[in-house]
Every structure is written in structure tokens, then in C-alpha cells.
Gaussian input, Z-matrix of N, CA and C with variables (Angstrom, degrees):
# hf/3-21g

backbone

0 1
 N
 C     1     B1
 C     2     B2     1     A1
 N     3     B3     2     A2     1     D1
 C     4     B4     3     A3     2     D2
 C     5     B5     4     A4     3     D3
 N     6     B6     5     A5     4     D4
 C     7     B7     6     A6     5     D5
 C     8     B8     7     A7     6     D6
 N     9     B9     8     A8     7     D7
 C    10    B10     9     A9     8     D8
 C    11    B11    10    A10     9     D9
 N    12    B12    11    A11    10    D10
 C    13    B13    12    A12    11    D11
 C    14    B14    13    A13    12    D12
 N    15    B15    14    A14    13    D13
 C    16    B16    15    A15    14    D14
 C    17    B17    16    A16    15    D15
 N    18    B18    17    A17    16    D16
 C    19    B19    18    A18    17    D17
 C    20    B20    19    A19    18    D18
 N    21    B21    20    A20    19    D19
 C    22    B22    21    A21    20    D20
 C    23    B23    22    A22    21    D21
 N    24    B24    23    A23    22    D22
 C    25    B25    24    A24    23    D23
 C    26    B26    25    A25    24    D24
 N    27    B27    26    A26    25    D25
 C    28    B28    27    A27    26    D26
 C    29    B29    28    A28    27    D27
 N    30    B30    29    A29    28    D28
 C    31    B31    30    A30    29    D29
 C    32    B32    31    A31    30    D30
 N    33    B33    32    A32    31    D31
 C    34    B34    33    A33    32    D32
 C    35    B35    34    A34    33    D33
 N    36    B36    35    A35    34    D34
 C    37    B37    36    A36    35    D35
 C    38    B38    37    A37    36    D36
 N    39    B39    38    A38    37    D37
 C    40    B40    39    A39    38    D38
 C    41    B41    40    A40    39    D39
 N    42    B42    41    A41    40    D40
 C    43    B43    42    A42    41    D41
 C    44    B44    43    A43    42    D42
 N    45    B45    44    A44    43    D43
 C    46    B46    45    A45    44    D44
 C    47    B47    46    A46    45    D45
 N    48    B48    47    A47    46    D46
 C    49    B49    48    A48    47    D47
 C    50    B50    49    A49    48    D48
 N    51    B51    50    A50    49    D49
 C    52    B52    51    A51    50    D50
 C    53    B53    52    A52    51    D51
 N    54    B54    53    A53    52    D52
 C    55    B55    54    A54    53    D53
 C    56    B56    55    A55    54    D54
 N    57    B57    56    A56    55    D55
 C    58    B58    57    A57    56    D56
 C    59    B59    58    A58    57    D57
 N    60    B60    59    A59    58    D58
 C    61    B61    60    A60    59    D59
 C    62    B62    61    A61    60    D60
 N    63    B63    62    A62    61    D61
 C    64    B64    63    A63    62    D62
 C    65    B65    64    A64    63    D63
 N    66    B66    65    A65    64    D64
 C    67    B67    66    A66    65    D65
 C    68    B68    67    A67    66    D66
 N    69    B69    68    A68    67    D67
 C    70    B70    69    A69    68    D68
 C    71    B71    70    A70    69    D69
 N    72    B72    71    A71    70    D70
 C    73    B73    72    A72    71    D71
 C    74    B74    73    A73    72    D72
 N    75    B75    74    A74    73    D73
 C    76    B76    75    A75    74    D74
 C    77    B77    76    A76    75    D75
 N    78    B78    77    A77    76    D76
 C    79    B79    78    A78    77    D77
 C    80    B80    79    A79    78    D78
 N    81    B81    80    A80    79    D79
 C    82    B82    81    A81    80    D80
 C    83    B83    82    A82    81    D81
 N    84    B84    83    A83    82    D82
 C    85    B85    84    A84    83    D83
 C    86    B86    85    A85    84    D84
 N    87    B87    86    A86    85    D85
 C    88    B88    87    A87    86    D86
 C    89    B89    88    A88    87    D87
 N    90    B90    89    A89    88    D88
 C    91    B91    90    A90    89    D89
 C    92    B92    91    A91    90    D90
 N    93    B93    92    A92    91    D91
 C    94    B94    93    A93    92    D92
 C    95    B95    94    A94    93    D93
 N    96    B96    95    A95    94    D94
 C    97    B97    96    A96    95    D95
 C    98    B98    97    A97    96    D96
 N    99    B99    98    A98    97    D97
 C   100   B100    99    A99    98    D98
 C   101   B101   100   A100    99    D99
 N   102   B102   101   A101   100   D100
 C   103   B103   102   A102   101   D101
 C   104   B104   103   A103   102   D102
 N   105   B105   104   A104   103   D103
 C   106   B106   105   A105   104   D104
 C   107   B107   106   A106   105   D105
 N   108   B108   107   A107   106   D106
 C   109   B109   108   A108   107   D107
 C   110   B110   109   A109   108   D108
 N   111   B111   110   A110   109   D109
 C   112   B112   111   A111   110   D110
 C   113   B113   112   A112   111   D111
 N   114   B114   113   A113   112   D112
 C   115   B115   114   A114   113   D113
 C   116   B116   115   A115   114   D114
 N   117   B117   116   A116   115   D115
 C   118   B118   117   A117   116   D116
 C   119   B119   118   A118   117   D117
 N   120   B120   119   A119   118   D118
 C   121   B121   120   A120   119   D119
 C   122   B122   121   A121   120   D120
 N   123   B123   122   A122   121   D121
 C   124   B124   123   A123   122   D122
 C   125   B125   124   A124   123   D123
 N   126   B126   125   A125   124   D124
 C   127   B127   126   A126   125   D125
 C   128   B128   127   A127   126   D126
 N   129   B129   128   A128   127   D127
 C   130   B130   129   A129   128   D128
 C   131   B131   130   A130   129   D129
 N   132   B132   131   A131   130   D130
 C   133   B133   132   A132   131   D131
 C   134   B134   133   A133   132   D132
 N   135   B135   134   A134   133   D133
 C   136   B136   135   A135   134   D134
 C   137   B137   136   A136   135   D135
 N   138   B138   137   A137   136   D136
 C   139   B139   138   A138   137   D137
 C   140   B140   139   A139   138   D138
 N   141   B141   140   A140   139   D139
 C   142   B142   141   A141   140   D140
 C   143   B143   142   A142   141   D141
 N   144   B144   143   A143   142   D142
 C   145   B145   144   A144   143   D143
 C   146   B146   145   A145   144   D144
 N   147   B147   146   A146   145   D145
 C   148   B148   147   A147   146   D146
 C   149   B149   148   A148   147   D147
 N   150   B150   149   A149   148   D148
 C   151   B151   150   A150   149   D149
 C   152   B152   151   A151   150   D150
 N   153   B153   152   A152   151   D151
 C   154   B154   153   A153   152   D152
 C   155   B155   154   A154   153   D153
 N   156   B156   155   A155   154   D154
 C   157   B157   156   A156   155   D155
 C   158   B158   157   A157   156   D156
 N   159   B159   158   A158   157   D157
 C   160   B160   159   A159   158   D158
 C   161   B161   160   A160   159   D159
 N   162   B162   161   A161   160   D160
 C   163   B163   162   A162   161   D161
 C   164   B164   163   A163   162   D162
 N   165   B165   164   A164   163   D163
 C   166   B166   165   A165   164   D164
 C   167   B167   166   A166   165   D165
 N   168   B168   167   A167   166   D166
 C   169   B169   168   A168   167   D167
 C   170   B170   169   A169   168   D168
 N   171   B171   170   A170   169   D169
 C   172   B172   171   A171   170   D170
 C   173   B173   172   A172   171   D171
 N   174   B174   173   A173   172   D172
 C   175   B175   174   A174   173   D173
 C   176   B176   175   A175   174   D174
 N   177   B177   176   A176   175   D175
 C   178   B178   177   A177   176   D176
 C   179   B179   178   A178   177   D177
 N   180   B180   179   A179   178   D178
 C   181   B181   180   A180   179   D179
 C   182   B182   181   A181   180   D180
 N   183   B183   182   A182   181   D181
 C   184   B184   183   A183   182   D182
 C   185   B185   184   A184   183   D183
 N   186   B186   185   A185   184   D184
 C   187   B187   186   A186   185   D185
 C   188   B188   187   A187   186   D186
 N   189   B189   188   A188   187   D187
 C   190   B190   189   A189   188   D188
 C   191   B191   190   A190   189   D189
 N   192   B192   191   A191   190   D190
 C   193   B193   192   A192   191   D191
 C   194   B194   193   A193   192   D192
 N   195   B195   194   A194   193   D193
 C   196   B196   195   A195   194   D194
 C   197   B197   196   A196   195   D195
 N   198   B198   197   A197   196   D196
 C   199   B199   198   A198   197   D197
 C   200   B200   199   A199   198   D198
 N   201   B201   200   A200   199   D199
 C   202   B202   201   A201   200   D200
 C   203   B203   202   A202   201   D201
 N   204   B204   203   A203   202   D202
 C   205   B205   204   A204   203   D203
 C   206   B206   205   A205   204   D204
 N   207   B207   206   A206   205   D205
 C   208   B208   207   A207   206   D206
 C   209   B209   208   A208   207   D207
 N   210   B210   209   A209   208   D208
 C   211   B211   210   A210   209   D209
 C   212   B212   211   A211   210   D210
 N   213   B213   212   A212   211   D211
 C   214   B214   213   A213   212   D212
 C   215   B215   214   A214   213   D213
 N   216   B216   215   A215   214   D214
 C   217   B217   216   A216   215   D215
 C   218   B218   217   A217   216   D216
 N   219   B219   218   A218   217   D217
 C   220   B220   219   A219   218   D218
 C   221   B221   220   A220   219   D219
 N   222   B222   221   A221   220   D220
 C   223   B223   222   A222   221   D221
 C   224   B224   223   A223   222   D222
 N   225   B225   224   A224   223   D223
 C   226   B226   225   A225   224   D224
 C   227   B227   226   A226   225   D225
 N   228   B228   227   A227   226   D226
 C   229   B229   228   A228   227   D227
 C   230   B230   229   A229   228   D228
 N   231   B231   230   A230   229   D229
 C   232   B232   231   A231   230   D230
 C   233   B233   232   A232   231   D231
 N   234   B234   233   A233   232   D232
 C   235   B235   234   A234   233   D233
 C   236   B236   235   A235   234   D234
 N   237   B237   236   A236   235   D235
 C   238   B238   237   A237   236   D236
 C   239   B239   238   A238   237   D237
 N   240   B240   239   A239   238   D238
 C   241   B241   240   A240   239   D239
 C   242   B242   241   A241   240   D240
 N   243   B243   242   A242   241   D241
 C   244   B244   243   A243   242   D242
 C   245   B245   244   A244   243   D243
 N   246   B246   245   A245   244   D244
 C   247   B247   246   A246   245   D245
 C   248   B248   247   A247   246   D246
 N   249   B249   248   A248   247   D247
 C   250   B250   249   A249   248   D248
 C   251   B251   250   A250   249   D249
 N   252   B252   251   A251   250   D250
 C   253   B253   252   A252   251   D251
 C   254   B254   253   A253   252   D252
 N   255   B255   254   A254   253   D253
 C   256   B256   255   A255   254   D254
 C   257   B257   256   A256   255   D255

   B1=1.4584
   B2=1.5362
   B3=1.3149
   B4=1.4545
   B5=1.5284
   B6=1.3111
   B7=1.4676
   B8=1.5184
   B9=1.3448
   B10=1.4657
   B11=1.5269
   B12=1.3264
   B13=1.4659
   B14=1.5201
   B15=1.3223
   B16=1.4629
   B17=1.5273
   B18=1.3296
   B19=1.4609
   B20=1.5250
   B21=1.3084
   B22=1.4685
   B23=1.5215
   B24=1.3273
   B25=1.4721
   B26=1.5296
   B27=1.3260
   B28=1.4660
   B29=1.5249
   B30=1.3248
   B31=1.4698
   B32=1.5251
   B33=1.3245
   B34=1.4709
   B35=1.5275
   B36=1.3278
   B37=1.4682
   B38=1.5287
   B39=1.3470
   B40=1.4574
   B41=1.5268
   B42=1.3256
   B43=1.4660
   B44=1.5272
   B45=1.3282
   B46=1.4668
   B47=1.5233
   B48=1.3371
   B49=1.4663
   B50=1.5218
   B51=1.3299
   B52=1.4634
   B53=1.5118
   B54=1.3362
   B55=1.4607
   B56=1.5204
   B57=1.3066
   B58=1.4663
   B59=1.5242
   B60=1.3318
   B61=1.4636
   B62=1.5283
   B63=1.3306
   B64=1.4672
   B65=1.5206
   B66=1.3224
   B67=1.4607
   B68=1.5313
   B69=1.3187
   B70=1.4594
   B71=1.5176
   B72=1.3138
   B73=1.4664
   B74=1.5290
   B75=1.3225
   B76=1.4640
   B77=1.5131
   B78=1.3398
   B79=1.4663
   B80=1.5300
   B81=1.3184
   B82=1.4574
   B83=1.5181
   B84=1.3189
   B85=1.4582
   B86=1.5152
   B87=1.3220
   B88=1.4650
   B89=1.5222
   B90=1.3410
   B91=1.4579
   B92=1.5114
   B93=1.3141
   B94=1.4666
   B95=1.5212
   B96=1.3230
   B97=1.4668
   B98=1.5336
   B99=1.3348
   B100=1.4668
   B101=1.5257
   B102=1.3205
   B103=1.4609
   B104=1.5284
   B105=1.3195
   B106=1.4584
   B107=1.5141
   B108=1.3443
   B109=1.4643
   B110=1.5255
   B111=1.3266
   B112=1.4688
   B113=1.5267
   B114=1.3200
   B115=1.4659
   B116=1.5266
   B117=1.3393
   B118=1.4613
   B119=1.5290
   B120=1.3447
   B121=1.4507
   B122=1.5146
   B123=1.3241
   B124=1.4571
   B125=1.5286
   B126=1.3212
   B127=1.4538
   B128=1.5211
   B129=1.3172
   B130=1.4650
   B131=1.5266
   B132=1.3270
   B133=1.4687
   B134=1.5180
   B135=1.3211
   B136=1.4608
   B137=1.5208
   B138=1.3297
   B139=1.4548
   B140=1.5259
   B141=1.3016
   B142=1.4636
   B143=1.5207
   B144=1.3272
   B145=1.4644
   B146=1.5254
   B147=1.3257
   B148=1.4557
   B149=1.5248
   B150=1.3116
   B151=1.4630
   B152=1.5309
   B153=1.3385
   B154=1.4677
   B155=1.5286
   B156=1.3294
   B157=1.4638
   B158=1.5252
   B159=1.3245
   B160=1.4646
   B161=1.5347
   B162=1.3373
   B163=1.4706
   B164=1.5267
   B165=1.3282
   B166=1.4670
   B167=1.5301
   B168=1.3276
   B169=1.4624
   B170=1.5262
   B171=1.3284
   B172=1.4681
   B173=1.5251
   B174=1.3271
   B175=1.4623
   B176=1.5146
   B177=1.3344
   B178=1.4762
   B179=1.5267
   B180=1.3174
   B181=1.4644
   B182=1.5218
   B183=1.3284
   B184=1.4661
   B185=1.5233
   B186=1.3318
   B187=1.4635
   B188=1.5259
   B189=1.3268
   B190=1.4680
   B191=1.5245
   B192=1.3380
   B193=1.4547
   B194=1.5197
   B195=1.3259
   B196=1.4735
   B197=1.5288
   B198=1.3341
   B199=1.4644
   B200=1.5299
   B201=1.3228
   B202=1.4730
   B203=1.5245
   B204=1.3340
   B205=1.4701
   B206=1.5213
   B207=1.3118
   B208=1.4658
   B209=1.5180
   B210=1.3113
   B211=1.4619
   B212=1.5246
   B213=1.3160
   B214=1.4654
   B215=1.5300
   B216=1.3233
   B217=1.4634
   B218=1.5263
   B219=1.3039
   B220=1.4577
   B221=1.5268
   B222=1.3122
   B223=1.4657
   B224=1.5313
   B225=1.3315
   B226=1.4691
   B227=1.5225
   B228=1.3388
   B229=1.4666
   B230=1.5303
   B231=1.3221
   B232=1.4562
   B233=1.5242
   B234=1.3343
   B235=1.4613
   B236=1.5313
   B237=1.3314
   B238=1.4572
   B239=1.5281
   B240=1.3304
   B241=1.4630
   B242=1.5301
   B243=1.3102
   B244=1.4664
   B245=1.5299
   B246=1.3179
   B247=1.4586
   B248=1.5187
   B249=1.3010
   B250=1.4548
   B251=1.5169
   B252=1.3091
   B253=1.4689
   B254=1.5227
   B255=1.3080
   B256=1.4596
   B257=1.4953
   A1=107.40
   A2=115.67
   A3=120.21
   A4=110.09
   A5=115.47
   A6=120.46
   A7=110.68
   A8=116.98
   A9=120.51
   A10=110.88
   A11=117.01
   A12=120.06
   A13=111.24
   A14=116.77
   A15=121.40
   A16=110.28
   A17=116.60
   A18=121.66
   A19=110.72
   A20=116.60
   A21=120.50
   A22=110.35
   A23=117.12
   A24=120.39
   A25=110.97
   A26=117.34
   A27=120.34
   A28=110.97
   A29=116.23
   A30=119.90
   A31=110.75
   A32=116.99
   A33=120.67
   A34=110.34
   A35=116.75
   A36=120.48
   A37=110.76
   A38=117.63
   A39=120.98
   A40=110.69
   A41=116.96
   A42=120.87
   A43=111.25
   A44=116.90
   A45=120.46
   A46=111.74
   A47=116.46
   A48=120.75
   A49=112.10
   A50=116.71
   A51=120.40
   A52=114.74
   A53=117.97
   A54=120.44
   A55=111.09
   A56=116.05
   A57=120.58
   A58=110.24
   A59=117.41
   A60=119.31
   A61=108.90
   A62=116.33
   A63=121.05
   A64=109.75
   A65=114.46
   A66=120.38
   A67=109.30
   A68=114.93
   A69=123.64
   A70=106.03
   A71=117.57
   A72=122.07
   A73=108.84
   A74=116.53
   A75=122.48
   A76=109.53
   A77=116.71
   A78=122.21
   A79=108.19
   A80=115.28
   A81=123.76
   A82=115.82
   A83=118.16
   A84=118.44
   A85=109.44
   A86=117.09
   A87=119.54
   A88=111.73
   A89=117.89
   A90=119.42
   A91=118.52
   A92=119.37
   A93=120.26
   A94=113.00
   A95=117.58
   A96=121.05
   A97=109.48
   A98=116.78
   A99=120.34
   A100=110.60
   A101=116.54
   A102=120.61
   A103=110.37
   A104=116.72
   A105=120.80
   A106=112.15
   A107=116.81
   A108=119.86
   A109=110.97
   A110=117.12
   A111=120.43
   A112=110.33
   A113=117.33
   A114=121.17
   A115=111.53
   A116=116.53
   A117=121.03
   A118=111.90
   A119=117.21
   A120=119.98
   A121=116.03
   A122=117.73
   A123=121.43
   A124=109.57
   A125=116.02
   A126=122.37
   A127=107.99
   A128=117.22
   A129=121.56
   A130=106.01
   A131=115.76
   A132=120.64
   A133=112.65
   A134=116.54
   A135=120.37
   A136=108.54
   A137=114.15
   A138=120.33
   A139=109.28
   A140=114.78
   A141=121.24
   A142=107.13
   A143=115.56
   A144=121.97
   A145=108.17
   A146=116.85
   A147=122.89
   A148=112.72
   A149=117.75
   A150=122.07
   A151=110.36
   A152=118.09
   A153=120.73
   A154=114.46
   A155=117.72
   A156=119.74
   A157=111.54
   A158=116.88
   A159=120.09
   A160=110.11
   A161=117.35
   A162=120.37
   A163=110.75
   A164=116.86
   A165=120.78
   A166=110.39
   A167=116.35
   A168=120.71
   A169=110.59
   A170=117.02
   A171=120.76
   A172=109.62
   A173=117.04
   A174=120.32
   A175=112.37
   A176=116.69
   A177=120.42
   A178=110.89
   A179=116.39
   A180=120.27
   A181=113.82
   A182=117.75
   A183=119.62
   A184=115.13
   A185=118.44
   A186=119.53
   A187=111.51
   A188=117.05
   A189=122.22
   A190=113.32
   A191=117.02
   A192=121.11
   A193=114.88
   A194=117.29
   A195=121.45
   A196=109.17
   A197=118.10
   A198=121.22
   A199=113.62
   A200=117.44
   A201=120.32
   A202=111.61
   A203=116.39
   A204=120.79
   A205=112.13
   A206=117.56
   A207=120.73
   A208=113.51
   A209=117.73
   A210=119.42
   A211=111.64
   A212=114.50
   A213=120.34
   A214=108.78
   A215=115.71
   A216=121.00
   A217=109.44
   A218=114.75
   A219=121.99
   A220=106.86
   A221=116.90
   A222=121.23
   A223=112.32
   A224=117.38
   A225=119.84
   A226=112.13
   A227=117.16
   A228=120.84
   A229=113.29
   A230=117.44
   A231=121.17
   A232=110.29
   A233=115.14
   A234=120.83
   A235=108.51
   A236=118.24
   A237=120.87
   A238=114.13
   A239=117.32
   A240=119.25
   A241=112.67
   A242=118.21
   A243=121.76
   A244=112.58
   A245=117.35
   A246=120.69
   A247=113.42
   A248=117.86
   A249=120.12
   A250=114.07
   A251=117.34
   A252=120.15
   A253=108.47
   A254=116.27
   A255=120.29
   A256=109.75
   D1=134.69
   D2=179.13
   D3=-73.17
   D4=162.08
   D5=178.55
   D6=-60.48
   D7=-40.57
   D8=179.90
   D9=-63.10
   D10=-44.19
   D11=178.91
   D12=-63.51
   D13=-39.72
   D14=178.98
   D15=-62.79
   D16=-43.70
   D17=179.52
   D18=-62.67
   D19=-44.08
   D20=179.39
   D21=-63.00
   D22=-43.07
   D23=179.10
   D24=-63.48
   D25=-37.78
   D26=176.75
   D27=-63.00
   D28=-42.82
   D29=-179.61
   D30=-64.77
   D31=-43.58
   D32=179.05
   D33=-62.90
   D34=-43.44
   D35=179.05
   D36=-61.54
   D37=-40.52
   D38=178.85
   D39=-61.96
   D40=-42.54
   D41=178.99
   D42=-67.47
   D43=-41.88
   D44=179.47
   D45=-64.55
   D46=-27.35
   D47=178.52
   D48=-82.82
   D49=2.75
   D50=176.41
   D51=102.23
   D52=3.31
   D53=177.20
   D54=-67.07
   D55=150.27
   D56=178.66
   D57=-78.35
   D58=148.31
   D59=171.97
   D60=-63.39
   D61=144.62
   D62=-178.61
   D63=-107.39
   D64=151.59
   D65=-179.44
   D66=-135.54
   D67=147.14
   D68=172.51
   D69=-110.97
   D70=119.21
   D71=-178.74
   D72=-91.10
   D73=116.52
   D74=177.35
   D75=-99.06
   D76=143.67
   D77=-176.20
   D78=53.99
   D79=51.53
   D80=-163.30
   D81=-73.33
   D82=-25.82
   D83=-173.55
   D84=58.00
   D85=-141.52
   D86=178.63
   D87=-88.21
   D88=-5.57
   D89=170.51
   D90=118.78
   D91=28.03
   D92=179.09
   D93=-59.35
   D94=-46.84
   D95=178.56
   D96=-68.05
   D97=-39.96
   D98=178.05
   D99=-59.13
   D100=-39.40
   D101=179.05
   D102=-60.35
   D103=-43.74
   D104=177.98
   D105=-63.40
   D106=-43.86
   D107=177.97
   D108=-63.38
   D109=-42.93
   D110=179.10
   D111=-61.93
   D112=-41.61
   D113=179.20
   D114=-65.55
   D115=-26.69
   D116=179.94
   D117=-88.21
   D118=2.36
   D119=175.26
   D120=98.77
   D121=7.98
   D122=177.96
   D123=-86.97
   D124=160.39
   D125=170.89
   D126=-101.68
   D127=126.53
   D128=176.65
   D129=-84.66
   D130=101.31
   D131=-174.39
   D132=-78.59
   D133=-35.14
   D134=-178.42
   D135=-165.15
   D136=169.20
   D137=178.56
   D138=-147.03
   D139=154.46
   D140=174.81
   D141=-122.83
   D142=121.24
   D143=178.82
   D144=-144.02
   D145=132.90
   D146=-175.82
   D147=-80.29
   D148=-36.19
   D149=-177.39
   D150=-74.89
   D151=123.38
   D152=-176.59
   D153=-59.71
   D154=-40.48
   D155=-179.13
   D156=-69.41
   D157=-40.77
   D158=178.19
   D159=-67.23
   D160=-39.87
   D161=178.94
   D162=-63.22
   D163=-42.20
   D164=178.16
   D165=-63.84
   D166=-39.92
   D167=178.30
   D168=-64.30
   D169=-43.77
   D170=178.46
   D171=-61.42
   D172=-42.61
   D173=178.19
   D174=-59.82
   D175=-40.72
   D176=177.58
   D177=-68.56
   D178=-39.87
   D179=-175.89
   D180=-71.47
   D181=-30.99
   D182=-171.41
   D183=-126.39
   D184=-8.99
   D185=-176.22
   D186=-139.04
   D187=30.69
   D188=177.21
   D189=51.39
   D190=30.87
   D191=177.56
   D192=74.72
   D193=10.31
   D194=179.38
   D195=-51.90
   D196=121.90
   D197=-177.80
   D198=-55.38
   D199=-32.44
   D200=179.37
   D201=-65.03
   D202=-24.23
   D203=-179.23
   D204=-107.35
   D205=7.36
   D206=-175.04
   D207=-115.87
   D208=6.06
   D209=-176.70
   D210=-96.44
   D211=145.48
   D212=177.08
   D213=-68.49
   D214=143.25
   D215=-179.39
   D216=-137.19
   D217=144.41
   D218=174.52
   D219=-93.82
   D220=116.49
   D221=-175.30
   D222=-60.53
   D223=-26.10
   D224=-179.64
   D225=-79.04
   D226=-10.43
   D227=-177.24
   D228=-123.14
   D229=3.04
   D230=-176.46
   D231=-97.43
   D232=126.49
   D233=176.88
   D234=-90.30
   D235=149.78
   D236=179.33
   D237=-54.02
   D238=-37.35
   D239=-178.32
   D240=-69.22
   D241=-12.10
   D242=177.65
   D243=-82.78
   D244=-7.62
   D245=-174.47
   D246=-91.52
   D247=-10.32
   D248=177.44
   D249=73.83
   D250=17.35
   D251=177.47
   D252=-84.91
   D253=136.55
   D254=179.09
   D255=-120.07

């Protein structure tokens, strides 16, 4: 089984076990789209926002101010492994 197939099977198994679908919010601002996803039952796993104040606000709104989720990021320079999504 390829790594991609294994990853997909893990995600499907997590959902079948009752886990919430996860979302990555790009160009997140303070989290308007994240708010909608959260209200629809999704988990906001991470966000990418370039503006430092908006990124800090998003971190407070959706990740209890966790510094790892509150820093501004440049989407053209951010690798997936830097987002802390598992």
C-alpha cells in the first residue's frame, strides 16, 4: 500500500469512528470561514494568515491563543508540516 493510500485509509477510519472532519483555513483573517466550518461540525485544525494581528486573533478565536496557531505565515513559504496538523 502506498503512503497516500495509507493516509487516506487512516482519515476514513477516523471519520468512521466518529471523528469530525478537519479543515485548514487559508487566507483566514480572524476566522469568519472557520466560524462557519466550526458551526457545521468541522474541526479547524490550522490556518494560514499573513497579517500578524489577524493571525493572532484567529489563534485566540480557535486555538485558545496557542502561539503555534497564532503566528502570521506566508502561504508561499509555509510547508504543510509547519502547520501542526496530524
